C-alpha positions in Angstrom: 11.2 20.6 -19.7 10.8 19.0 -16.3 9.2 15.6 -16.4 7.4 14.7 -13.2 4.8 12.3 -11.9 3.5 12.5 -8.3 0.7 10.6 -6.8 -0.6 9.6 -3.4 -2.8 6.5 -2.9 -4.5 5.4 0.3 -5.2 2.0 1.9 -8.7 3.0 3.1 -11.1 1.3 0.9 -14.8 0.3 1.2 -13.8 -3.3 1.8 -11.3 -2.5 4.5 -13.7 -0.1 6.3 -16.5 -2.7 6.0 -14.4 -5.5 7.5 -13.3 -3.1 10.3 -16.9 -2.1 11.0 -18.1 -5.7 11.0 -15.3 -6.8 13.4 -16.2 -3.9 15.7 -19.9 -4.7 15.7 -19.2 -8.4 16.4 -16.9 -7.6 19.3 -19.4 -5.0 20.7 -22.0 -7.7 20.6 -19.8 -10.1 22.5 -19.1 -7.5 25.1 -22.8 -6.7 25.5 -23.6 -10.4 25.8 -21.0 -11.0 28.4 -22.1 -8.0 30.4 -25.7 -9.2 30.5 -24.4 -12.6 31.7 -22.4 -10.9 34.5 -19.1 -12.2 33.1 -17.1 -9.0 33.8 -13.6 -10.5 33.3 -14.5 -11.9 29.9 -16.1 -8.6 28.9 -13.0 -6.7 29.9 -10.8 -9.0 27.8 -13.1 -8.7 24.9 -13.2 -4.9 25.3 -9.4 -4.9 25.2 -9.4 -7.0 22.0 -12.0 -4.5 20.6 -9.6 -1.6 21.2 -6.7 -3.5 19.6 -8.8 -4.5 16.5 -10.1 -0.9 16.0 -6.7 0.5 16.6 -5.2 -1.9 14.0 -7.8 -1.1 11.4 -7.3 2.7 12.0 -3.5 2.3 11.7 -3.8 0.3 8.4 -6.5 2.6 7.0 -4.2 5.6 7.6 -1.5 4.1 5.4 -0.6 6.0 2.2 1.9 5.6 -0.6 3.4 8.7 -2.2 5.2 7.9 -5.5 7.3 10.3 -7.6 8.9 9.6 -10.9 11.3 12.2 -12.3 14.7 12.6 -13.9 16.4 11.4 -10.7 14.6 8.1 -10.5 11.6 6.7 -8.5 11.0 8.2 -5.1 8.5 6.7 -2.6 7.2 7.0 0.9 4.9 4.5 2.6 3.4 6.2 5.7 3.4 5.4 8.5 6.0 2.7 7.9 8.5 4.6 5.8 8.2 8.3 6.5 11.4 9.5 4.9 11.3 9.6 1.1 13.4 6.8 -0.5 15.0 7.3 -3.9 15.8 4.5 -6.3 18.1 6.2 -8.9 17.7 5.4 -12.6 21.3 4.0 -12.6 20.0 1.2 -10.2 16.9 0.5 -12.4 17.2 -2.0 -15.2 13.6 -1.6 -16.4 10.4 0.2 -15.4 6.9 -0.5 -16.7 3.3 -0.1 -15.7 1.7 -3.6 -15.2 -1.6 -5.2 -14.1 -1.3 -7.5 -11.2 -3.5 -9.4 -8.7 -2.7 -8.2 -5.1 -4.0 -11.3 -3.4 -2.6 -13.9 -5.8 0.7 -12.2 -6.6 1.6 -10.7 -3.2 -0.8 -12.1 -0.7 -2.8 -8.9 -0.1 -2.3 -5.2 0.3 0.3 -3.1 2.2 4.0 -3.7 2.3 4.3 -7.2 1.0 7.1 -9.7 0.1 6.6 -12.7 -2.2 8.4 -14.7 -4.8 7.5 -12.0 -7.2 9.4 -9.4 -5.2 8.5 -6.6 -2.9 5.2 -4.6 -3.3 3.9 -1.4 -1.9 0.3 -1.7 -2.8 -2.6 0.2 -1.5 -5.5 -0.3 -3.9 -6.4 -1.4 -7.4 -4.5 -3.8 -9.7 -2.2 -1.5 -11.6 1.4 -0.8 -10.6 4.8 0.5 -11.5 7.1 -2.6 -11.7 10.8 -2.0 -11.3 13.4 -4.5 -12.1 16.6 -3.4 -10.4 20.1 -3.9 -11.6 20.7 -6.4 -8.8 17.8 -8.6 -10.1 15.3 -7.6 -7.3 11.8 -6.5 -8.2 9.7 -3.8 -6.6 6.1 -2.9 -7.4 4.3 0.3 -6.4 0.5 1.0 -6.8 -0.3 3.4 -9.5 -3.7 5.0 -9.8 -3.2 7.4 -12.8 -1.9 4.7 -15.2 -1.9 6.9 -18.3 0.1 9.7 -16.6 2.6 7.1 -15.3 3.1 5.6 -18.7 3.4 9.0 -20.3 6.0 10.0 -17.8 8.1 6.9 -18.3 7.9 7.4 -22.1 9.0 11.0 -21.9 11.9 10.1 -19.6 13.0 7.4 -22.0 12.8 9.9 -24.9 14.7 12.5 -22.9 17.4 10.0 -22.1 17.8 9.0 -25.7 18.5 12.6 -26.8 
């Protein structure tokens, strides 16, 4: 029997889109105000900042994490930053468990994060696959389908014990 868990989660959330929309409206208001006051240079600079802010939010909102758990190990891809799937083999993993975490408190936000708790690839929610590697490093990946991830880990553990 082939044991496999595959899931893709996305950064785009209502909060992220709301912040991006608010920042865009604010910058558009500043551009309009400066244009009515005939401050062309300032409005060009603000328009440039607007393009950068909208571009940044579009870039972040397009981020996705693809996670696969199978007999080989844990494979992940974090687009657009890591486009080639990366495999962490089971021989390099000391333990793997699904945990609840606080993205802001534990890792300082969402995305590819580094903190005293290790590295995190988190896109949404507060559930993740926590890996403790043989070298002592920790890596956390967002998991949306918590029950399926737990079931897959349990089935892999049982298969390994046979």
